[in-house]
DRENPA-3360 file (N, C-alpha, C; in nm, 2 decimals, always signed):
BEGIN
1 = MIRGIPIL = -2.51/-0.71/+8.32/-2.54/-0.58/+8.27/-2.42/-0.54/+8.18 ~ -2.29/-0.55/+8.23/-2.18/-0.51/+8.16/-2.16/-0.58/+8.03 ~ -2.19/-0.71/+8.03/-2.18/-0.79/+7.90/-2.27/-0.74/+7.79 ~ -2.38/-0.67/+7.83/-2.47/-0.61/+7.73/-2.43/-0.48/+7.67 ~ -2.32/-0.42/+7.72/-2.28/-0.29/+7.67/-2.17/-0.31/+7.57 ~ -2.18/-0.25/+7.45/-2.07/-0.27/+7.36/-1.94/-0.21/+7.41 ~ -1.82/-0.27/+7.38/-1.69/-0.22/+7.43/-1.67/-0.08/+7.40 ~ -1.70/-0.03/+7.28/-1.68/+0.10/+7.24/-1.76/+0.20/+7.33;
9 = VLLFYIAF = -1.88/+0.17/+7.36/-1.96/+0.25/+7.44/-1.90/+0.25/+7.58 ~ -1.86/+0.14/+7.63/-1.79/+0.13/+7.76/-1.66/+0.21/+7.77 ~ -1.59/+0.21/+7.66/-1.47/+0.29/+7.65/-1.50/+0.44/+7.67 ~ -1.60/+0.49/+7.59/-1.64/+0.63/+7.60/-1.69/+0.66/+7.74 ~ -1.77/+0.57/+7.79/-1.83/+0.60/+7.92/-1.73/+0.61/+8.03 ~ -1.64/+0.51/+8.04/-1.53/+0.51/+8.14/-1.44/+0.63/+8.12 ~ -1.41/+0.66/+7.99/-1.31/+0.77/+7.97/-1.37/+0.91/+8.00 ~ -1.50/+0.93/+7.97/-1.55/+1.06/+7.99/-1.65/+1.08/+8.10;
17 = AGAPALVV = -1.70/+0.97/+8.16/-1.80/+0.98/+8.27/-1.74/+0.91/+8.39 ~ -1.69/+0.80/+8.37/-1.63/+0.72/+8.49/-1.51/+0.78/+8.55 ~ -1.42/+0.83/+8.46/-1.29/+0.88/+8.51/-1.31/+1.01/+8.60 ~ -1.40/+1.10/+8.56/-1.42/+1.22/+8.65/-1.49/+1.17/+8.78 ~ -1.57/+1.07/+8.78/-1.63/+1.02/+8.90/-1.53/+0.95/+8.99 ~ -1.44/+0.88/+8.93/-1.33/+0.82/+9.00/-1.24/+0.92/+9.07 ~ -1.21/+1.03/+9.00/-1.12/+1.13/+9.05/-1.19/+1.20/+9.17 ~ -1.32/+1.22/+9.16/-1.40/+1.28/+9.28/-1.39/+1.18/+9.40;
25 = LINFILSP = -1.41/+1.05/+9.37/-1.40/+0.95/+9.48/-1.26/+0.95/+9.54 ~ -1.16/+0.95/+9.46/-1.02/+0.95/+9.51/-1.00/+1.07/+9.60 ~ -1.04/+1.19/+9.55/-1.02/+1.31/+9.62/-1.10/+1.31/+9.76 ~ -1.22/+1.24/+9.76/-1.30/+1.23/+9.88/-1.23/+1.14/+9.98 ~ -1.17/+1.03/+9.93/-1.10/+0.94/+10.02/-0.98/+1.00/+10.08 ~ -0.91/+1.07/+9.99/-0.78/+1.14/+10.04/-0.80/+1.28/+10.09 ~ -0.93/+1.32/+10.12/-0.95/+1.45/+10.17/-0.88/+1.49/+10.30 ~ -0.87/+1.40/+10.39/-0.79/+1.44/+10.51/-0.65/+1.47/+10.48;
33 = LISVGAME = -0.58/+1.40/+10.39/-0.45/+1.44/+10.35/-0.44/+1.56/+10.26 ~ -0.54/+1.58/+10.18/-0.55/+1.71/+10.10/-0.57/+1.83/+10.19 ~ -0.66/+1.82/+10.29/-0.69/+1.93/+10.37/-0.57/+1.98/+10.46 ~ -0.48/+1.89/+10.49/-0.36/+1.93/+10.57/-0.25/+1.97/+10.48 ~ -0.27/+1.96/+10.35/-0.16/+2.00/+10.26/-0.06/+1.89/+10.23 ~ -0.08/+1.76/+10.27/+0.01/+1.66/+10.25/+0.00/+1.61/+10.10 ~ -0.11/+1.63/+10.04/-0.12/+1.59/+9.90/-0.20/+1.70/+9.82 ~ -0.18/+1.70/+9.70/-0.25/+1.79/+9.61/-0.38/+1.71/+9.56;
41 = PMVVRDLS = -0.49/+1.78/+9.54/-0.61/+1.71/+9.49/-0.58/+1.66/+9.35 ~ -0.63/+1.55/+9.32/-0.62/+1.49/+9.18/-0.71/+1.56/+9.09 ~ -0.67/+1.58/+8.96/-0.76/+1.64/+8.86/-0.78/+1.53/+8.75 ~ -0.88/+1.55/+8.67/-0.91/+1.44/+8.57/-0.80/+1.42/+8.48 ~ -0.72/+1.53/+8.45/-0.61/+1.51/+8.35/-0.50/+1.42/+8.41 ~ -0.50/+1.40/+8.54/-0.40/+1.31/+8.60/-0.42/+1.17/+8.56 ~ -0.54/+1.13/+8.52/-0.57/+0.99/+8.48/-0.57/+0.99/+8.33 ~ -0.46/+0.94/+8.28/-0.44/+0.94/+8.13/-0.54/+0.86/+8.06;
49 = LMWRAIIA = -0.55/+0.89/+7.93/-0.65/+0.82/+7.84/-0.61/+0.67/+7.83 ~ -0.48/+0.64/+7.84/-0.44/+0.50/+7.83/-0.49/+0.42/+7.95 ~ -0.48/+0.48/+8.07/-0.53/+0.42/+8.19/-0.68/+0.40/+8.19 ~ -0.75/+0.50/+8.13/-0.89/+0.50/+8.12/-0.93/+0.38/+8.03 ~ -0.86/+0.36/+7.92/-0.88/+0.25/+7.82/-0.86/+0.12/+7.89 ~ -0.75/+0.11/+7.97/-0.72/-0.01/+8.04/-0.83/-0.05/+8.14 ~ -0.87/+0.05/+8.21/-0.98/+0.03/+8.31/-1.11/-0.02/+8.24 ~ -1.14/+0.05/+8.12/-1.26/+0.01/+8.05/-1.26/-0.13/+7.99;
57 = LSIGYSAF = -1.14/-0.17/+7.93/-1.13/-0.30/+7.88/-1.13/-0.41/+7.99 ~ -1.07/-0.37/+8.11/-1.07/-0.46/+8.22/-1.21/-0.49/+8.27 ~ -1.28/-0.38/+8.29/-1.42/-0.40/+8.34/-1.51/-0.47/+8.24 ~ -1.49/-0.44/+8.11/-1.57/-0.51/+8.00/-1.54/-0.66/+8.00 ~ -1.42/-0.69/+8.00/-1.38/-0.83/+7.98/-1.39/-0.91/+8.11 ~ -1.38/-0.84/+8.23/-1.40/-0.91/+8.35/-1.53/-0.98/+8.37 ~ -1.63/-0.92/+8.31/-1.77/-0.98/+8.31/-1.77/-1.11/+8.23 ~ -1.71/-1.11/+8.12/-1.70/-1.23/+8.03/-1.62/-1.34/+8.10;
65 = IAEVFRAG = -1.51/-1.30/+8.15/-1.41/-1.39/+8.21/-1.48/-1.45/+8.34 ~ -1.55/-1.37/+8.42/-1.61/-1.43/+8.54/-1.72/-1.53/+8.50 ~ -1.79/-1.51/+8.39/-1.88/-1.61/+8.34/-1.82/-1.74/+8.30 ~ -1.70/-1.73/+8.23/-1.62/-1.84/+8.19/-1.58/-1.93/+8.31 ~ -1.53/-1.86/+8.41/-1.48/-1.93/+8.53/-1.60/-1.99/+8.61 ~ -1.71/-1.92/+8.61/-1.83/-1.98/+8.68/-1.88/-2.10/+8.61 ~ -1.89/-2.10/+8.48/-1.93/-2.22/+8.41/-1.83/-2.33/+8.42 ~ -1.71/-2.30/+8.41/-1.60/-2.40/+8.43/-1.61/-2.47/+8.56;
73 = ILSVDKGQ = -1.62/-2.40/+8.67/-1.63/-2.46/+8.80/-1.75/-2.54/+8.82 ~ -1.87/-2.49/+8.77/-1.99/-2.56/+8.78/-1.99/-2.69/+8.69 ~ -1.90/-2.70/+8.59/-1.90/-2.82/+8.51/-1.84/-2.94/+8.58 ~ -1.77/-2.92/+8.69/-1.71/-3.03/+8.76/-1.82/-3.11/+8.83 ~ -1.81/-3.24/+8.81/-1.91/-3.34/+8.86/-1.92/-3.33/+9.01 ~ -2.04/-3.32/+9.06/-2.06/-3.31/+9.20/-2.01/-3.43/+9.28 ~ -2.01/-3.55/+9.21/-1.96/-3.67/+9.27/-1.81/-3.66/+9.31 ~ -1.74/-3.59/+9.23/-1.60/-3.56/+9.25/-1.58/-3.48/+9.38;
81 = IEAAKALG = -1.66/-3.38/+9.40/-1.65/-3.30/+9.52/-1.69/-3.37/+9.64 ~ -1.80/-3.45/+9.63/-1.84/-3.54/+9.74/-1.74/-3.64/+9.78 ~ -1.67/-3.69/+9.68/-1.56/-3.79/+9.71/-1.45/-3.72/+9.78 ~ -1.42/-3.60/+9.74/-1.31/-3.52/+9.81/-1.35/-3.49/+9.95 ~ -1.48/-3.46/+9.97/-1.53/-3.44/+10.11/-1.51/-3.56/+10.20 ~ -1.55/-3.68/+10.13/-1.54/-3.81/+10.21/-1.40/-3.84/+10.24 ~ -1.30/-3.79/+10.17/-1.16/-3.81/+10.20/-1.11/-3.72/+10.31 ~ -1.20/-3.62/+10.35/-1.16/-3.53/+10.45/-1.08/-3.41/+10.41;
89 = LSRYQRFR = -1.08/-3.38/+10.28/-1.01/-3.26/+10.23/-1.08/-3.13/+10.27 ~ -1.01/-3.03/+10.30/-1.07/-2.90/+10.34/-1.13/-2.84/+10.21 ~ -1.20/-2.73/+10.23/-1.26/-2.66/+10.12/-1.16/-2.62/+10.02 ~ -1.05/-2.56/+10.07/-0.94/-2.51/+9.99/-0.87/-2.63/+9.91 ~ -0.85/-2.74/+9.98/-0.78/-2.86/+9.92/-0.88/-2.92/+9.81 ~ -1.01/-2.92/+9.84/-1.10/-2.97/+9.74/-1.09/-2.88/+9.61 ~ -1.09/-2.75/+9.63/-1.08/-2.67/+9.51/-0.95/-2.68/+9.44 ~ -0.84/-2.68/+9.52/-0.70/-2.68/+9.45/-0.67/-2.82/+9.39;
97 = LVVFPQAI = -0.71/-2.93/+9.46/-0.67/-3.06/+9.41/-0.77/-3.13/+9.32 ~ -0.90/-3.09/+9.34/-1.00/-3.17/+9.26/-1.07/-3.08/+9.16 ~ -1.13/-2.97/+9.21/-1.21/-2.89/+9.12/-1.13/-2.81/+9.02 ~ -1.03/-2.74/+9.06/-0.96/-2.65/+8.96/-0.89/-2.73/+8.85 ~ -0.82/-2.84/+8.88/-0.76/-2.92/+8.77/-0.86/-2.96/+8.66 ~ -0.98/-3.00/+8.71/-1.08/-3.04/+8.61/-1.14/-2.92/+8.54 ~ -1.16/-2.81/+8.61/-1.23/-2.70/+8.56/-1.14/-2.62/+8.46 ~ -1.01/-2.62/+8.48/-0.92/-2.55/+8.39/-0.92/-2.60/+8.25;
105 = RVILPPLG = -0.95/-2.73/+8.23/-0.96/-2.79/+8.10/-1.08/-2.74/+8.03 ~ -1.19/-2.71/+8.10/-1.31/-2.65/+8.04/-1.29/-2.50/+8.02 ~ -1.23/-2.44/+8.12/-1.21/-2.29/+8.12/-1.12/-2.24/+8.01 ~ -1.01/-2.31/+7.98/-0.91/-2.26/+7.89/-0.95/-2.22/+7.75 ~ -1.03/-2.30/+7.68/-1.07/-2.26/+7.55/-1.15/-2.13/+7.54 ~ -1.26/-2.11/+7.62/-1.33/-1.99/+7.61/-1.25/-1.87/+7.67 ~ -1.16/-1.90/+7.77/-1.08/-1.79/+7.82/-0.98/-1.74/+7.72 ~ -0.92/-1.84/+7.64/-0.83/-1.80/+7.53/-0.91/-1.72/+7.42;
113 = NDFVAMVK = -1.03/-1.76/+7.39/-1.11/-1.68/+7.29/-1.13/-1.54/+7.34 ~ -1.16/-1.53/+7.47/-1.19/-1.39/+7.52/-1.06/-1.31/+7.52 ~ -0.95/-1.37/+7.55/-0.82/-1.30/+7.54/-0.79/-1.25/+7.40 ~ -0.81/-1.34/+7.30/-0.78/-1.30/+7.16/-0.88/-1.19/+7.12 ~ -1.01/-1.20/+7.17/-1.10/-1.09/+7.14/-1.06/-0.96/+7.20 ~ -1.01/-0.97/+7.32/-0.96/-0.85/+7.39/-0.85/-0.78/+7.31 ~ -0.76/-0.86/+7.26/-0.65/-0.81/+7.18/-0.70/-0.74/+7.06 ~ -0.80/-0.80/+6.99/-0.86/-0.73/+6.88/-0.94/-0.61/+6.92;
121 = DSSLVSVL = -1.01/-0.62/+7.03/-1.09/-0.50/+7.07/-1.00/-0.39/+7.12 ~ -0.87/-0.42/+7.15/-0.78/-0.31/+7.20/-0.76/-0.21/+7.09 ~ -0.79/-0.24/+6.96/-0.78/-0.14/+6.85/-0.88/-0.03/+6.87 ~ -0.99/-0.06/+6.94/-1.09/+0.05/+6.97/-1.04/+0.16/+7.05 ~ -0.93/+0.14/+7.13/-0.88/+0.25/+7.21/-0.83/+0.36/+7.13 ~ -0.81/+0.34/+7.00/-0.75/+0.45/+6.92/-0.85/+0.56/+6.90 ~ -0.98/+0.53/+6.92/-1.08/+0.64/+6.92/-1.07/+0.74/+7.03 ~ -1.00/+0.70/+7.14/-0.97/+0.79/+7.25/-0.84/+0.87/+7.22;
129 = GVADITQA = -0.76/+0.83/+7.12/-0.64/+0.90/+7.09/-0.52/+0.83/+7.16 ~ -0.54/+0.71/+7.22/-0.44/+0.63/+7.28/-0.35/+0.58/+7.17 ~ -0.22/+0.59/+7.20/-0.12/+0.55/+7.10/-0.10/+0.40/+7.10 ~ -0.19/+0.33/+7.02/-0.18/+0.19/+7.00/-0.14/+0.17/+6.85 ~ -0.15/+0.04/+6.81/-0.11/+0.01/+6.67/-0.20/+0.08/+6.57 ~ -0.33/+0.08/+6.59/-0.42/+0.14/+6.50/-0.40/+0.29/+6.50 ~ -0.38/+0.35/+6.61/-0.36/+0.50/+6.61/-0.23/+0.53/+6.54 ~ -0.13/+0.45/+6.56/+0.00/+0.48/+6.49/-0.02/+0.47/+6.34;
137 = GKIYASGS = -0.10/+0.37/+6.30/-0.13/+0.35/+6.16/-0.21/+0.47/+6.10 ~ -0.30/+0.52/+6.18/-0.39/+0.63/+6.14/-0.30/+0.76/+6.12 ~ -0.21/+0.78/+6.21/-0.12/+0.90/+6.21/-0.03/+0.89/+6.09 ~ +0.03/+0.77/+6.07/+0.12/+0.75/+5.95/+0.05/+0.77/+5.82 ~ -0.07/+0.71/+5.81/-0.15/+0.71/+5.68/-0.19/+0.85/+5.65 ~ -0.23/+0.93/+5.75/-0.28/+1.06/+5.72/-0.16/+1.15/+5.68 ~ -0.04/+1.12/+5.72/+0.07/+1.20/+5.68/+0.13/+1.16/+5.54 ~ +0.12/+1.03/+5.51/+0.18/+0.98/+5.39/+0.08/+0.96/+5.28;
145 = FRFFETYS = -0.04/+0.96/+5.31/-0.15/+0.92/+5.21/-0.14/+0.78/+5.16 ~ -0.08/+0.69/+5.23/-0.06/+0.55/+5.19/-0.16/+0.47/+5.28 ~ -0.28/+0.49/+5.26/-0.38/+0.42/+5.35/-0.39/+0.27/+5.33 ~ -0.39/+0.23/+5.21/-0.39/+0.08/+5.18/-0.28/+0.01/+5.24 ~ -0.16/+0.06/+5.22/-0.04/-0.01/+5.27/-0.03/+0.00/+5.42 ~ -0.07/+0.11/+5.48/-0.06/+0.13/+5.62/-0.16/+0.03/+5.69 ~ -0.28/+0.04/+5.65/-0.38/-0.04/+5.71/-0.37/-0.19/+5.68 ~ -0.30/-0.22/+5.57/-0.27/-0.37/+5.55/-0.17/-0.41/+5.65;
153 = IVAYIYLI = -0.07/-0.33/+5.68/+0.03/-0.37/+5.78/-0.03/-0.38/+5.92 ~ -0.12/-0.28/+5.95/-0.19/-0.29/+6.08/-0.27/-0.42/+6.09 ~ -0.34/-0.46/+5.98/-0.42/-0.58/+5.98/-0.33/-0.70/+6.00 ~ -0.21/-0.70/+5.93/-0.12/-0.81/+5.94/-0.06/-0.82/+6.08 ~ -0.04/-0.71/+6.15/+0.01/-0.72/+6.28/-0.09/-0.78/+6.38 ~ -0.22/-0.74/+6.36/-0.32/-0.80/+6.45/-0.34/-0.94/+6.41 ~ -0.33/-0.98/+6.29/-0.34/-1.12/+6.24/-0.23/-1.20/+6.30 ~ -0.11/-1.15/+6.30/+0.00/-1.23/+6.36/-0.02/-1.24/+6.51;
161 = LTVGLSLG = -0.06/-1.13/+6.58/-0.09/-1.14/+6.72/-0.19/-1.25/+6.75 ~ -0.31/-1.24/+6.69/-0.42/-1.33/+6.72/-0.39/-1.47/+6.68 ~ -0.33/-1.49/+6.56/-0.30/-1.63/+6.52/-0.19/-1.69/+6.62 ~ -0.09/-1.61/+6.65/+0.01/-1.66/+6.75/-0.04/-1.69/+6.88 ~ -0.13/-1.61/+6.93/-0.20/-1.64/+7.06/-0.28/-1.76/+7.05 ~ -0.36/-1.78/+6.94/-0.44/-1.89/+6.92/-0.36/-2.02/+6.91 ~ -0.25/-2.02/+6.84/-0.17/-2.14/+6.83/-0.10/-2.17/+6.97 ~ -0.06/-2.07/+7.04/-0.01/-2.09/+7.17/-0.11/-2.16/+7.27;
169 = LRRLEQRL = -0.23/-2.10/+7.26/-0.34/-2.16/+7.35/-0.37/-2.30/+7.31 ~ -0.37/-2.33/+7.18/-0.40/-2.46/+7.13/-0.30/-2.56/+7.18 ~ -0.17/-2.52/+7.18/-0.06/-2.61/+7.23/-0.08/-2.63/+7.38 ~ -0.12/-2.53/+7.46/-0.15/-2.54/+7.60/-0.26/-2.64/+7.62 ~ -0.37/-2.63/+7.54/-0.48/-2.72/+7.56/-0.44/-2.86/+7.53 ~ -0.36/-2.88/+7.42/-0.32/-3.02/+7.39/-0.23/-3.08/+7.51 ~ -0.15/-2.99/+7.56/-0.06/-3.03/+7.68/-0.15/-3.07/+7.80 ~ -0.25/-3.00/+7.82/-0.34/-3.03/+7.93/-0.42/-3.16/+7.90;
177 = RRGNRG = -0.46/-3.18/+7.78/-0.53/-3.30/+7.74/-0.44/-3.42/+7.76 ~ -0.31/-3.41/+7.71/-0.22/-3.52/+7.73/-0.20/-3.55/+7.88 ~ -0.19/-3.45/+7.96/-0.17/-3.47/+8.10/-0.29/-3.54/+8.17 ~ -0.41/-3.52/+8.11/-0.53/-3.58/+8.16/-0.53/-3.73/+8.13 ~ -0.47/-3.77/+8.01/-0.47/-3.91/+7.97/-0.37/-3.99/+8.05 ~ -0.26/-3.92/+8.09/-0.14/-3.98/+8.16/-0.17/-4.00/+8.30;
% end
């Protein structure tokens, strides 16, 4: 269900509907401490927009990342798991020594793609007024009227971030591939 909701809609929902509900829940859980005066009740303003954005991005991308891990673990050949059982390995040992090393090679490329997409989608938090690169560019451009230059620099910063991450992930994938051959 979460994967079907656009990140921008999820940001707005968590920021303006989910955060108040979370504050009510926290106040309910801490009500014994609040009633004796050990704590002040939390108000919605106590949960900053930055934390709301972090929670929304975490929820949105956790659904994608869970699917990546599920598919990666299911990609391991059942014969490998049966062989590990025959060797008498415990469930934890089978996962740690047999399943995970094989699954990580399958998991890493789509996981890296999701991480790069999340870095790019982090620019959407500027609609909440969170001080990120895009918001800083918007503020500077509106004061200087240098929109082309400002947004070109913002685009270059995101390009450097995403290309750098992609290259780093490619090197990690190559290293894992080399380790598989050796």
